[in-house]
Biopython code that builds the backbone (N, CA, C, O; Angstrom):
import numpy as np
from Bio.PDB.StructureBuilder import StructureBuilder

atoms = [
    (1, "MET", "N", (12.083, -18.053, -19.319)),
    (1, "MET", "CA", (12.536, -16.691, -19.168)),
    (1, "MET", "C", (13.002, -16.498, -17.730)),
    (1, "MET", "O", (12.395, -17.015, -16.792)),
    (2, "THR", "N", (14.054, -15.769, -17.575)),
    (2, "THR", "CA", (14.589, -15.481, -16.253)),
    (2, "THR", "C", (14.431, -13.998, -15.966)),
    (2, "THR", "O", (14.755, -13.158, -16.806)),
    (3, "ILE", "N", (13.936, -13.680, -14.785)),
    (3, "ILE", "CA", (13.785, -12.291, -14.349)),
    (3, "ILE", "C", (14.588, -12.124, -13.068)),
    (3, "ILE", "O", (14.484, -12.936, -12.148)),
    (4, "THR", "N", (15.386, -11.070, -13.015)),
    (4, "THR", "CA", (16.151, -10.766, -11.811)),
    (4, "THR", "C", (15.571, -9.516, -11.176)),
    (4, "THR", "O", (15.420, -8.490, -11.838)),
    (5, "LEU", "N", (15.248, -9.601, -9.897)),
    (5, "LEU", "CA", (14.678, -8.474, -9.170)),
    (5, "LEU", "C", (15.604, -8.068, -8.039)),
    (5, "LEU", "O", (16.128, -8.916, -7.317)),
    (6, "ASP", "N", (15.800, -6.764, -7.888)),
    (6, "ASP", "CA", (16.527, -6.238, -6.739)),
    (6, "ASP", "C", (15.484, -5.734, -5.751)),
    (6, "ASP", "O", (14.827, -4.722, -5.994)),
    (7, "ILE", "N", (15.335, -6.441, -4.639)),
    (7, "ILE", "CA", (14.330, -6.056, -3.650)),
    (7, "ILE", "C", (15.007, -5.762, -2.322)),
    (7, "ILE", "O", (16.119, -6.218, -2.055)),
    (8, "LEU", "N", (14.322, -4.999, -1.507)),
    (8, "LEU", "CA", (14.846, -4.653, -0.186)),
    (8, "LEU", "C", (14.919, -5.903, 0.687)),
    (8, "LEU", "O", (14.111, -6.818, 0.531)),
    (9, "PRO", "N", (15.878, -5.943, 1.602)),
    (9, "PRO", "CA", (16.000, -7.106, 2.491)),
    (9, "PRO", "C", (14.720, -7.380, 3.284)),
    (9, "PRO", "O", (14.381, -8.535, 3.545)),
    (10, "GLU", "N", (14.011, -6.310, 3.667)),
    (10, "GLU", "CA", (12.770, -6.494, 4.429)),
    (10, "GLU", "C", (11.720, -7.215, 3.584)),
    (10, "GLU", "O", (10.997, -8.080, 4.077)),
    (11, "MET", "N", (11.650, -6.847, 2.310)),
    (11, "MET", "CA", (10.692, -7.493, 1.426)),
    (11, "MET", "C", (11.078, -8.950, 1.188)),
    (11, "MET", "O", (10.218, -9.829, 1.142)),
    (12, "GLU", "N", (12.359, -9.193, 1.040)),
    (12, "GLU", "CA", (12.827, -10.566, 0.851)),
    (12, "GLU", "C", (12.483, -11.419, 2.071)),
    (12, "GLU", "O", (12.096, -12.580, 1.937)),
    (13, "GLN", "N", (12.627, -10.836, 3.254)),
    (13, "GLN", "CA", (12.317, -11.560, 4.486)),
    (13, "GLN", "C", (10.823, -11.887, 4.558)),
    (13, "GLN", "O", (10.445, -13.006, 4.905)),
    (14, "ARG", "N", (9.974, -10.902, 4.228)),
    (14, "ARG", "CA", (8.522, -11.149, 4.243)),
    (14, "ARG", "C", (8.143, -12.195, 3.200)),
    (14, "ARG", "O", (7.306, -13.061, 3.452)),
    (15, "LEU", "N", (8.765, -12.107, 2.031)),
    (15, "LEU", "CA", (8.499, -13.079, 0.971)),
    (15, "LEU", "C", (8.907, -14.480, 1.420)),
    (15, "LEU", "O", (8.195, -15.451, 1.164)),
    (16, "ALA", "N", (10.049, -14.579, 2.087)),
    (16, "ALA", "CA", (10.525, -15.876, 2.582)),
    (16, "ALA", "C", (9.575, -16.434, 3.639)),
    (16, "ALA", "O", (9.292, -17.632, 3.654)),
    (17, "GLN", "N", (9.084, -15.566, 4.522)),
    (17, "GLN", "CA", (8.146, -16.011, 5.559)),
    (17, "GLN", "C", (6.851, -16.518, 4.944)),
    (17, "GLN", "O", (6.339, -17.569, 5.331)),
    (18, "GLN", "N", (6.322, -15.764, 3.980)),
    (18, "GLN", "CA", (5.074, -16.170, 3.342)),
    (18, "GLN", "C", (5.259, -17.456, 2.545)),
    (18, "GLN", "O", (4.361, -18.297, 2.505)),
    (19, "ALA", "N", (6.419, -17.612, 1.911)),
    (19, "ALA", "CA", (6.703, -18.840, 1.163)),
    (19, "ALA", "C", (6.791, -20.030, 2.112)),
    (19, "ALA", "O", (6.270, -21.105, 1.816)),
    (20, "ALA", "N", (7.454, -19.834, 3.259)),
    (20, "ALA", "CA", (7.617, -20.918, 4.232)),
    (20, "ALA", "C", (6.270, -21.378, 4.775)),
    (20, "ALA", "O", (6.047, -22.573, 4.966)),
    (21, "VAL", "N", (5.371, -20.427, 5.022)),
    (21, "VAL", "CA", (4.035, -20.767, 5.518)),
    (21, "VAL", "C", (3.323, -21.683, 4.527)),
    (21, "VAL", "O", (2.552, -22.560, 4.917)),
    (22, "ARG", "N", (3.590, -21.468, 3.248)),
    (22, "ARG", "CA", (2.936, -22.257, 2.202)),
    (22, "ARG", "C", (3.750, -23.494, 1.809)),
    (22, "ARG", "O", (3.333, -24.278, 0.956)),
    (23, "GLY", "N", (4.908, -23.653, 2.438)),
    (23, "GLY", "CA", (5.750, -24.810, 2.146)),
    (23, "GLY", "C", (6.435, -24.718, 0.790)),
    (23, "GLY", "O", (6.696, -25.737, 0.152)),
    (24, "LEU", "N", (6.727, -23.491, 0.348)),
    (24, "LEU", "CA", (7.350, -23.281, -0.959)),
    (24, "LEU", "C", (8.695, -22.596, -0.811)),
    (24, "LEU", "O", (8.969, -21.943, 0.196)),
    (25, "GLU", "N", (9.529, -22.754, -1.825)),
    (25, "GLU", "CA", (10.762, -21.976, -1.912)),
    (25, "GLU", "C", (10.377, -20.563, -2.346)),
    (25, "GLU", "O", (9.306, -20.355, -2.916)),
    (26, "ILE", "N", (11.253, -19.595, -2.073)),
    (26, "ILE", "CA", (10.948, -18.200, -2.405)),
    (26, "ILE", "C", (10.667, -18.034, -3.898)),
    (26, "ILE", "O", (9.698, -17.373, -4.270)),
    (27, "ASP", "N", (11.497, -18.625, -4.755)),
    (27, "ASP", "CA", (11.308, -18.439, -6.194)),
    (27, "ASP", "C", (9.992, -19.052, -6.681)),
    (27, "ASP", "O", (9.337, -18.488, -7.557)),
    (28, "ALA", "N", (9.607, -20.187, -6.129)),
    (28, "ALA", "CA", (8.338, -20.814, -6.515)),
    (28, "ALA", "C", (7.157, -19.966, -6.042)),
    (28, "ALA", "O", (6.161, -19.824, -6.751)),
    (29, "TYR", "N", (7.279, -19.409, -4.844)),
    (29, "TYR", "CA", (6.211, -18.566, -4.322)),
    (29, "TYR", "C", (6.092, -17.274, -5.139)),
    (29, "TYR", "O", (4.985, -16.841, -5.459)),
    (30, "ALA", "N", (7.234, -16.660, -5.476)),
    (30, "ALA", "CA", (7.227, -15.439, -6.288)),
    (30, "ALA", "C", (6.598, -15.720, -7.653)),
    (30, "ALA", "O", (5.842, -14.898, -8.171)),
    (31, "LEU", "N", (6.908, -16.872, -8.232)),
    (31, "LEU", "CA", (6.313, -17.250, -9.513)),
    (31, "LEU", "C", (4.799, -17.392, -9.380)),
    (31, "LEU", "O", (4.057, -16.971, -10.268)),
    (32, "SER", "N", (4.337, -17.981, -8.281)),
    (32, "SER", "CA", (2.887, -18.134, -8.092)),
    (32, "SER", "C", (2.207, -16.771, -7.955)),
    (32, "SER", "O", (1.082, -16.589, -8.420)),
    (33, "LEU", "N", (2.886, -15.816, -7.318)),
    (33, "LEU", "CA", (2.326, -14.463, -7.210)),
    (33, "LEU", "C", (2.207, -13.807, -8.583)),
    (33, "LEU", "O", (1.206, -13.155, -8.881)),
    (34, "LEU", "N", (3.232, -13.980, -9.417)),
    (34, "LEU", "CA", (3.183, -13.427, -10.775)),
    (34, "LEU", "C", (2.085, -14.085, -11.601)),
    (34, "LEU", "O", (1.380, -13.412, -12.353)),
    (35, "GLU", "N", (1.942, -15.394, -11.463)),
    (35, "GLU", "CA", (0.888, -16.094, -12.199)),
    (35, "GLU", "C", (-0.487, -15.596, -11.781)),
    (35, "GLU", "O", (-1.355, -15.377, -12.626)),
    (36, "ASP", "N", (-0.688, -15.418, -10.480)),
    (36, "ASP", "CA", (-1.975, -14.903, -9.989)),
    (36, "ASP", "C", (-2.241, -13.495, -10.519)),
    (36, "ASP", "O", (-3.362, -13.175, -10.912)),
    (37, "ALA", "N", (-1.209, -12.664, -10.527)),
    (37, "ALA", "CA", (-1.369, -11.279, -10.981)),
    (37, "ALA", "C", (-1.716, -11.212, -12.463)),
    (37, "ALA", "O", (-2.476, -10.337, -12.879)),
    (38, "THR", "N", (-1.175, -12.120, -13.262)),
    (38, "THR", "CA", (-1.449, -12.082, -14.702)),
    (38, "THR", "C", (-2.787, -12.722, -15.055)),
    (38, "THR", "O", (-3.270, -12.551, -16.174)),
    (39, "ARG", "N", (-3.383, -13.444, -14.140)),
    (39, "ARG", "CA", (-4.696, -14.048, -14.389)),
    (39, "ARG", "C", (-5.839, -13.080, -14.103)),
    (39, "ARG", "O", (-6.948, -13.272, -14.602)),
    (40, "LYS", "N", (-5.587, -12.053, -13.316)),
    (40, "LYS", "CA", (-6.641, -11.123, -12.922)),
    (40, "LYS", "C", (-7.129, -10.329, -14.121)),
    (40, "LYS", "O", (-6.370, -10.022, -15.041)),
    (41, "ASP", "N", (-8.407, -10.008, -14.089)),
    (41, "ASP", "CA", (-9.019, -9.179, -15.122)),
    (41, "ASP", "C", (-8.576, -7.736, -14.900)),
    (41, "ASP", "O", (-8.858, -7.150, -13.854)),
    (42, "VAL", "N", (-7.890, -7.172, -15.871)),
    (42, "VAL", "CA", (-7.352, -5.822, -15.743)),
    (42, "VAL", "C", (-8.465, -4.803, -15.533)),
    (42, "VAL", "O", (-8.288, -3.850, -14.774)),
    (43, "SER", "N", (-9.602, -4.982, -16.186)),
    (43, "SER", "CA", (-10.682, -4.005, -16.073)),
    (43, "SER", "C", (-11.223, -3.909, -14.652)),
    (43, "SER", "O", (-11.775, -2.876, -14.272)),
    (44, "SER", "N", (-11.072, -4.972, -13.863)),
    (44, "SER", "CA", (-11.570, -4.915, -12.487)),
    (44, "SER", "C", (-10.629, -4.151, -11.573)),
    (44, "SER", "O", (-11.032, -3.724, -10.491)),
    (45, "THR", "N", (-9.369, -3.969, -11.993)),
    (45, "THR", "CA", (-8.418, -3.252, -11.149)),
    (45, "THR", "C", (-8.276, -1.792, -11.542)),
    (45, "THR", "O", (-7.684, -1.007, -10.802)),
    (46, "VAL", "N", (-8.816, -1.416, -12.706)),
    (46, "VAL", "CA", (-8.729, -0.033, -13.161)),
    (46, "VAL", "C", (-9.836, 0.764, -12.488)),
    (46, "VAL", "O", (-11.004, 0.377, -12.526)),
    (47, "SER", "N", (-9.461, 1.875, -11.875)),
    (47, "SER", "CA", (-10.477, 2.690, -11.221)),
    (47, "SER", "C", (-11.172, 3.559, -12.254)),
    (47, "SER", "O", (-10.536, 4.122, -13.145)),
    (48, "HIS", "N", (-12.476, 3.659, -12.121)),
    (48, "HIS", "CA", (-13.271, 4.469, -13.023)),
    (48, "HIS", "C", (-13.597, 5.785, -12.337)),
    (48, "HIS", "O", (-13.901, 5.819, -11.145)),
    (49, "PRO", "N", (-13.529, 6.870, -13.105)),
    (49, "PRO", "CA", (-13.874, 8.144, -12.481)),
    (49, "PRO", "C", (-15.330, 8.133, -12.020)),
    (49, "PRO", "O", (-16.186, 7.490, -12.627)),
    (50, "GLU", "N", (-15.582, 8.842, -10.959)),
    (50, "GLU", "CA", (-16.932, 8.891, -10.408)),
    (50, "GLU", "C", (-17.861, 9.592, -11.391)),
    (50, "GLU", "O", (-17.552, 10.680, -11.879)),
    (51, "THR", "N", (-18.986, 8.975, -11.677)),
    (51, "THR", "CA", (-19.951, 9.607, -12.567)),
    (51, "THR", "C", (-20.858, 10.508, -11.747)),
    (51, "THR", "O", (-21.180, 10.213, -10.596)),
    (52, "LYS", "N", (-21.265, 11.612, -12.361)),
    (52, "LYS", "CA", (-22.104, 12.579, -11.665)),
    (52, "LYS", "C", (-23.400, 12.777, -12.437)),
    (52, "LYS", "O", (-23.443, 12.635, -13.659)),
    (53, "SER", "N", (-24.441, 13.105, -11.710)),
    (53, "SER", "CA", (-25.716, 13.410, -12.344)),
    (53, "SER", "C", (-25.668, 14.842, -12.873)),
    (53, "SER", "O", (-24.752, 15.599, -12.553)),
    (54, "PHE", "N", (-26.667, 15.207, -13.688)),
    (54, "PHE", "CA", (-26.737, 16.574, -14.194)),
    (54, "PHE", "C", (-26.846, 17.578, -13.047)),
    (54, "PHE", "O", (-26.264, 18.662, -13.106)),
    (55, "VAL", "N", (-27.575, 17.220, -12.031)),
    (55, "VAL", "CA", (-27.731, 18.120, -10.882)),
    (55, "VAL", "C", (-26.376, 18.388, -10.245)),
    (55, "VAL", "O", (-26.061, 19.528, -9.906)),
    (56, "GLU", "N", (-25.566, 17.333, -10.080)),
    (56, "GLU", "CA", (-24.240, 17.501, -9.483)),
    (56, "GLU", "C", (-23.310, 18.286, -10.403)),
    (56, "GLU", "O", (-22.515, 19.104, -9.938)),
    (57, "LEU", "N", (-23.410, 18.036, -11.719)),
    (57, "LEU", "CA", (-22.548, 18.743, -12.663)),
    (57, "LEU", "C", (-22.816, 20.247, -12.676)),
    (57, "LEU", "O", (-21.888, 21.052, -12.754)),
    (58, "PHE", "N", (-24.092, 20.613, -12.600)),
    (58, "PHE", "CA", (-24.449, 22.020, -12.697)),
    (58, "PHE", "C", (-24.644, 22.689, -11.337)),
    (58, "PHE", "O", (-25.065, 23.844, -11.278)),
    (59, "ALA", "N", (-24.349, 21.995, -10.264)),
    (59, "ALA", "CA", (-24.489, 22.559, -8.920)),
    (59, "ALA", "C", (-23.707, 23.860, -8.739)),
    (59, "ALA", "O", (-24.211, 24.769, -8.080)),
    (60, "PRO", "N", (-22.489, 23.992, -9.297)),
    (60, "PRO", "CA", (-21.771, 25.263, -9.120)),
    (60, "PRO", "C", (-22.501, 26.459, -9.732)),
    (60, "PRO", "O", (-22.249, 27.597, -9.334)),
    (61, "LEU", "N", (-23.404, 26.224, -10.692)),
    (61, "LEU", "CA", (-24.135, 27.316, -11.333)),
    (61, "LEU", "C", (-25.408, 27.684, -10.583)),
    (61, "LEU", "O", (-26.034, 28.702, -10.879)),
    (62, "ARG", "N", (-25.791, 26.860, -9.614)),
    (62, "ARG", "CA", (-27.014, 27.114, -8.864)),
    (62, "ARG", "C", (-26.906, 28.456, -8.147)),
    (62, "ARG", "O", (-25.893, 28.757, -7.514)),
    (63, "GLY", "N", (-27.940, 29.236, -8.254)),
    (63, "GLY", "CA", (-27.949, 30.528, -7.585)),
    (63, "GLY", "C", (-27.492, 31.667, -8.477)),
    (63, "GLY", "O", (-27.702, 32.833, -8.140)),
    (64, "LEU", "N", (-26.872, 31.356, -9.607)),
    (64, "LEU", "CA", (-26.485, 32.417, -10.532)),
    (64, "LEU", "C", (-27.712, 32.842, -11.321)),
    (64, "LEU", "O", (-28.534, 32.007, -11.696)),
    (65, "ASN", "N", (-27.832, 34.113, -11.568)),
    (65, "ASN", "CA", (-28.981, 34.619, -12.309)),
    (65, "ASN", "C", (-28.605, 34.673, -13.790)),
    (65, "ASN", "O", (-28.225, 35.722, -14.310)),
    (66, "ILE", "N", (-28.715, 33.543, -14.449)),
    (66, "ILE", "CA", (-28.357, 33.448, -15.854)),
    (66, "ILE", "C", (-29.637, 33.248, -16.654)),
    (66, "ILE", "O", (-30.378, 32.289, -16.437)),
    (67, "ASP", "N", (-29.884, 34.170, -17.583)),
    (67, "ASP", "CA", (-31.067, 34.068, -18.427)),
    (67, "ASP", "C", (-30.601, 33.790, -19.850)),
    (67, "ASP", "O", (-30.293, 34.712, -20.605)),
    (68, "PHE", "N", (-30.553, 32.527, -20.203)),
    (68, "PHE", "CA", (-30.074, 32.155, -21.529)),
    (68, "PHE", "C", (-31.036, 32.618, -22.625)),
    (68, "PHE", "O", (-30.604, 32.922, -23.737)),
    (69, "GLU", "N", (-32.304, 32.673, -22.328)),
    (69, "GLU", "CA", (-33.294, 33.079, -23.325)),
    (69, "GLU", "C", (-33.158, 34.561, -23.663)),
    (69, "GLU", "O", (-33.453, 34.954, -24.791)),
    (70, "ALA", "N", (-32.723, 35.390, -22.724)),
    (70, "ALA", "CA", (-32.570, 36.823, -22.981)),
    (70, "ALA", "C", (-31.534, 37.063, -24.069)),
    (70, "ALA", "O", (-31.700, 37.962, -24.893)),
    (71, "ASP", "N", (-30.478, 36.278, -24.083)),
    (71, "ASP", "CA", (-29.442, 36.433, -25.103)),
    (71, "ASP", "C", (-29.970, 36.073, -26.487)),
    (71, "ASP", "O", (-29.515, 36.637, -27.482)),
    (72, "ARG", "N", (-30.902, 35.164, -26.567)),
    (72, "ARG", "CA", (-31.437, 34.732, -27.859)),
    (72, "ARG", "C", (-32.281, 35.825, -28.526)),
    (72, "ARG", "O", (-32.381, 35.875, -29.752)),
    (73, "LYS", "N", (-32.882, 36.691, -27.721)),
    (73, "LYS", "CA", (-33.767, 37.719, -28.269)),
    (73, "LYS", "C", (-32.998, 38.747, -29.090)),
    (73, "LYS", "O", (-33.549, 39.308, -30.037)),
    (74, "SER", "N", (-31.751, 39.005, -28.752)),
    (74, "SER", "CA", (-30.983, 40.018, -29.467)),
    (74, "SER", "C", (-29.940, 39.424, -30.414)),
    (74, "SER", "O", (-29.391, 40.146, -31.247)),
    (75, "ASP", "N", (-29.664, 38.159, -30.306)),
    (75, "ASP", "CA", (-28.652, 37.526, -31.154)),
    (75, "ASP", "C", (-29.350, 36.610, -32.147)),
    (75, "ASP", "O", (-29.933, 35.592, -31.774)),
    (76, "PHE", "N", (-29.281, 36.989, -33.420)),
    (76, "PHE", "CA", (-29.959, 36.205, -34.446)),
    (76, "PHE", "C", (-28.990, 35.325, -35.230)),
    (76, "PHE", "O", (-29.329, 34.823, -36.301)),
    (77, "GLY", "N", (-27.817, 35.145, -34.708)),
    (77, "GLY", "CA", (-26.843, 34.308, -35.389)),
    (77, "GLY", "C", (-25.972, 35.113, -36.330)),
    (77, "GLY", "O", (-26.009, 36.343, -36.323)),
    (78, "ARG", "N", (-25.206, 34.437, -37.122)),
    (78, "ARG", "CA", (-24.280, 35.077, -38.044)),
    (78, "ARG", "C", (-24.474, 34.508, -39.440)),
    (78, "ARG", "O", (-24.765, 33.324, -39.611)),
    (79, "ASP", "N", (-24.306, 35.375, -40.438)),
    (79, "ASP", "CA", (-24.383, 34.909, -41.817)),
    (79, "ASP", "C", (-23.139, 34.100, -42.140)),
    (79, "ASP", "O", (-22.036, 34.434, -41.706)),
    (80, "ILE", "N", (-23.323, 33.047, -42.895)),
    (80, "ILE", "CA", (-22.211, 32.193, -43.295)),
    (80, "ILE", "C", (-22.168, 32.161, -44.813)),
    (80, "ILE", "O", (-23.162, 31.837, -45.463)),
    (81, "ASP", "N", (-21.013, 32.498, -45.376)),
    (81, "ASP", "CA", (-20.838, 32.417, -46.825)),
    (81, "ASP", "C", (-20.434, 31.000, -47.191)),
    (81, "ASP", "O", (-19.407, 30.498, -46.733)),
    (82, "LEU", "N", (-21.242, 30.365, -48.011)),
    (82, "LEU", "CA", (-20.931, 28.999, -48.442)),
    (82, "LEU", "C", (-20.391, 28.990, -49.844)),
    (82, "LEU", "O", (-20.073, 27.926, -50.376)),
]
sb = StructureBuilder()
sb.init_structure("model")
sb.init_model(0)
sb.init_chain("A")
sb.init_seg("    ")
for serial, (resi, resn, name, xyz) in enumerate(atoms, 1):
    if name == "N":
        sb.init_residue(resn, " ", resi, " ")
    sb.init_atom(name, np.array(xyz, "f"), 0.0, 1.0, " ", f" {name:<3s}", serial, name[0])
structure = sb.get_structure()
C-alpha cells in the first residue's frame, strides 16, 4: 500500500534529521514510526475521566438544608392503574 502525505517543510526537515541520526532513509523511518504507532495498546493512550468519591460528587450540596425525610411524611406516592 502506498500512502502520500503532504507535510510542512519544517516537519520534513525534522523527520530527515531524525532518520539520518538512525541511519535510515526518510521513508523507512516514517514506516518505522507508523509500525510503532500501530503496535501500541490503544487503551493505554485513551484518557479516562477522573473518578470521584461520593463525598466529592455531593460536595456542592454540602451546607444546603435539605430534609429528604420531611417530604416523605406528606407524600404517599401515586396510585397506578394496571
